[in-house]
C-alpha positions in Angstrom: 115.5 141.4 38.1 117.2 138.6 36.1 117.2 135.1 37.6 120.1 132.6 37.6 119.2 129.3 36.3 120.9 126.0 36.2 120.2 122.8 34.1 120.7 119.5 35.9 120.6 116.8 32.7 121.5 117.6 29.4 119.5 115.0 27.4 116.4 115.6 25.3 114.1 117.5 27.2 117.0 119.5 28.9 118.4 120.4 25.7 118.7 118.0 22.7 115.0 118.5 21.4 116.0 122.1 20.6 118.4 120.8 17.4 115.5 118.6 16.3 114.2 120.2 12.9 110.6 118.8 13.4 109.9 120.5 16.7 108.3 124.0 16.7 108.8 126.4 19.4 110.5 126.2 22.7 110.7 122.8 23.8 113.7 122.4 26.1 114.3 123.8 29.6 117.8 125.4 28.2 115.9 126.7 25.3 113.1 128.4 27.9 115.8 129.9 30.3 117.5 131.8 27.2 114.3 132.7 25.6 112.5 134.1 28.7 113.6 137.8 29.2 114.0 137.3 32.9 116.2 134.2 33.2 119.8 133.8 32.2 121.2 130.1 31.8 124.4 130.2 33.8 125.3 126.5 34.3 124.7 123.1 32.8 125.5 119.7 34.3 125.5 116.1 33.3 127.4 112.9 34.4 128.0 112.5 30.9 131.0 115.1 30.1 130.2 115.0 26.5 126.8 115.7 26.7 127.4 118.7 29.2 130.2 120.1 27.0 127.7 120.0 24.1 125.2 121.6 26.2 127.2 124.4 27.3 128.6 124.9 23.9 125.1 124.9 22.3 123.7 127.7 24.7 127.2 129.6 25.0 127.2 128.8 29.0 130.8 128.3 29.9 130.0 126.9 33.5 129.8 123.2 32.7 129.7 120.6 35.4 129.5 116.6 35.8 128.7 117.0 39.6 125.6 118.8 40.9 127.2 119.4 44.5 129.9 121.6 42.8 127.3 123.4 40.6 125.0 124.4 43.5 128.4 125.5 45.5 129.7 127.5 43.0 127.0 129.0 41.1 124.4 129.8 43.4 121.6 129.6 41.1 117.9 131.1 41.5 116.2 128.6 39.9 117.0 124.9 38.8 115.7 122.6 36.5 115.9 118.7 36.9 115.8 116.7 33.7 117.6 113.5 34.7 116.5 110.1 34.8 113.3 109.3 36.7 115.3 107.3 39.4 117.5 110.4 40.2 114.9 112.9 40.8 114.6 112.4 44.4 118.1 112.9 45.5 118.9 115.6 43.2 115.8 117.6 44.4 116.9 116.9 47.8 120.3 118.2 47.4 119.2 121.3 45.8 116.5 122.1 48.6 119.4 121.9 50.9 121.1 124.6 49.1 120.9 128.1 50.3 119.9 130.6 47.9 117.7 128.5 45.5 114.2 130.0 45.2 112.6 127.8 42.7 112.9 124.2 41.1 111.4 123.2 38.0 111.3 119.3 38.0 110.5 116.5 35.4 108.3 114.0 36.2 107.9 112.0 37.9 108.7 114.0 41.4 110.1 110.8 43.0 109.4 106.8 42.6 108.2 106.6 45.8 105.0 108.5 47.3 106.9 108.9 50.7 109.8 110.4 49.1 107.7 113.0 47.2 105.9 113.8 50.3 108.9 114.6 52.1 110.3 116.9 49.3 107.3 118.6 49.0 107.1 119.5 52.8 110.7 120.4 52.6 110.3 122.7 49.8 107.3 124.6 51.8 109.5 124.8 54.8 112.6 126.3 52.9 110.0 128.7 51.0 111.1 127.2 47.6 108.8 127.2 44.9 108.3 123.7 43.3 107.0 122.8 39.8 106.7 119.8 38.1 106.6 119.9 34.2 103.2 118.3 33.4 103.6 120.2 30.4 99.9 120.2 29.0 99.0 122.3 31.9 101.3 124.9 30.4 99.4 125.1 27.0 96.9 127.8 26.2 95.0 125.3 24.0 94.8 122.9 26.7 93.7 125.8 29.1 91.0 126.7 27.0 89.6 123.2 26.7 89.7 122.9 30.4 87.3 126.1 30.8 85.2 124.6 28.2 84.8 121.3 30.1 84.5 122.9 33.6 82.0 125.5 32.5 79.8 122.8 31.2 80.4 123.2 27.6 80.4 119.6 26.9 77.7 118.9 29.5 78.1 116.3 32.2 81.1 114.0 31.9 80.1 110.4 30.9 83.5 108.9 30.3 87.3 109.4 30.0 89.5 107.2 28.1 93.0 107.1 26.7 96.4 105.3 25.7 99.9 105.8 26.8 103.2 104.3 26.5 106.4 104.0 29.0 105.7 103.3 32.2 102.6 104.2 34.6 105.0 106.2 36.7 106.7 108.2 33.7 104.0 108.8 31.3 100.9 107.4 33.1 101.4 110.2 35.8 101.3 112.5 32.9 97.8 111.3 31.9 96.7 111.2 35.8 97.5 114.8 36.1 95.7 116.0 33.2 92.7 114.0 34.1 92.7 115.9 37.7 93.3 118.9 35.9 90.7 118.7 33.5 87.8 116.7 35.3 88.5 116.6 39.2 90.0 114.5 42.0 90.4 110.6 41.5 88.6 108.7 44.3 89.7 104.9 43.3 91.6 103.1 41.2 92.1 99.6 40.0 95.6 98.4 38.2 95.3 95.4 35.7 97.9 93.4 33.8 100.5 93.3 36.6 103.4 91.1 35.5 102.7 91.9 31.7 106.4 93.4 31.6 109.2 93.6 34.1 110.7 96.8 35.8 109.7 98.9 38.5 107.6 101.1 36.3 105.5 98.8 34.2 102.8 100.0 31.6 99.6 98.9 33.3 95.9 99.4 32.4 93.9 101.5 34.9 90.6 101.6 35.8 89.8 105.1 37.6 86.7 106.4 39.3 86.4 110.2 39.9 85.0 112.3 42.9 81.9 113.4 40.5 81.4 109.5 40.0 82.8 109.7 36.4 84.6 106.4 35.4 87.3 106.0 32.9 89.8 103.7 31.5 93.5 104.0 30.5 95.1 101.3 28.2 99.2 101.1 28.3 100.4 100.3 24.6 104.0 98.9 23.8 106.5 101.6 23.3 108.5 99.4 20.8 105.9 99.5 18.5 104.9 103.2 18.6 104.6 106.3 20.7 101.1 107.2 21.7 99.4 109.5 24.4 95.8 110.0 23.8 92.8 111.4 26.0 89.1 111.1 25.4 86.4 112.7 27.3 82.7 112.1 26.2 80.1 114.4 27.8 76.5 114.5 27.5 76.6 117.5 25.1 79.9 117.1 23.4 83.3 115.5 23.5 87.0 116.6 23.6 89.9 114.4 22.0 93.3 115.1 22.8 95.4 113.3 20.4 99.1 113.2 18.9 100.3 113.4 22.4 98.4 116.3 23.0 99.5 118.4 20.2 95.9 118.4 18.7 92.9 119.0 20.4 89.4 118.2 18.5 86.0 119.3 20.3 82.8 117.9 19.1 79.1 119.1 19.7 76.1 117.3 19.8 73.8 118.2 16.8 71.0 116.7 14.6 72.4 113.3 12.8 72.9 113.7 9.1 72.1 110.1 8.6 69.1 109.1 10.5 65.8 111.5 11.4 65.1 111.9 14.9 68.7 111.3 16.1 71.5 113.2 17.6 75.4 112.5 16.9 78.7 114.3 17.4 79.9 116.7 14.7 83.5 118.2 15.0 83.3 121.7 15.7 86.8 122.7 16.1 90.3 121.6 15.7 93.9 123.0 16.8 97.0 121.9 16.0 100.5 122.9 17.5 99.0 123.3 21.2 102.3 122.0 22.7 104.6 124.6 21.0 106.4 126.7 24.0 105.0 124.8 27.0 108.1 125.0 28.5 108.6 128.7 28.0 105.4 129.0 29.4 106.4 126.8 32.3 109.5 129.3 33.0 107.5 132.5 32.6 104.8 131.1 35.0 107.7 130.6 37.8 109.1 133.6 37.2 105.7 135.2 37.8 105.4 133.5 40.9 108.6 134.6 42.4 107.6 138.0 41.7 103.8 138.3 42.3 103.4 135.3 44.8 101.3 132.3 44.5 101.9 128.8 43.3 102.9 127.3 40.1 100.4 126.2 37.5 101.7 122.5 38.3 102.8 122.5 41.7 104.5 120.2 44.2 101.6 119.1 45.5 100.0 118.5 42.0 103.1 116.4 41.3 102.7 114.4 44.4 99.0 114.0 43.7 99.8 112.4 40.3 102.7 110.1 41.8 99.8 108.8 44.5 97.4 107.7 41.7 100.3 106.2 39.6 101.7 104.2 42.7 97.9 103.1 43.9 97.7 101.7 40.6 101.0 99.7 40.5 100.0 98.3 44.3 96.4 97.7 43.0 97.6 95.5 40.2 100.0 93.5 42.5 97.4 93.0 45.0 94.6 92.5 42.9 92.2 95.2 44.6 90.6 98.5 44.1 92.4 101.2 46.0 90.8 104.2 47.5 92.5 107.2 47.5 
């Protein structure tokens, strides 16, 4: 069976990254549907007519729209991708879930801007029997999956600390980091948001302290996006260390060895490094969604996962505003 797919939002992650000569592999939703042998991109939509037209021409899709409702009514897609600005995600997802015939949705993060919106949407998807996936892309990286196995099997020992850097909003990119931390380490129990008022807007780039269910504590620091883009995670165990750098494109694994500098001391030595681990993650996300449609089960990053990441990010914002720790 071939599944009919529709793209809503013809910006960078929807289509435009496919024309960036520096990007390797399948890095857009449109490209993923074209590359996947079990999907066909049948319609694209953007409120900017020029963007929609360019996307349709780029992927040879004649059905081009500027209105979501018209696309859903006329094309009856099986799968829909949401690649629009964050503030529009909830309303568009609601419209999709109210459309008969849609079987799966692949949404960009965050699922919504408010936790109660996301809760209602996840519940509605379950009631309508629609598979809901959120593109926290590192879950779909084979390299990150291997590192998860290393960590979860005790390969770097007991986790001592986790830290990281990010830019562009605690809901937007911060939720990426929180989802990755949940997936690699476990559930977050408490948060403390810091630096409220450092920047204006509904999605500030805050610092955050976290405590996990296993007692591990961590710290995420926000940086200024106008200076540079950064996304890093550093996980330190008793027997090793994992560093995710260059936005997660490179993974470094360290093991504890005898110090080459001091007798009787141990130190960390880099034992493995892998580049390009985010290549084709969107293709893997679409393939995972198709597999769930055909064989059952939940996506590797489900609506519930998206909701959990949003709850953490929202709690960080509330904590920073009120100056208190928040239990999750």
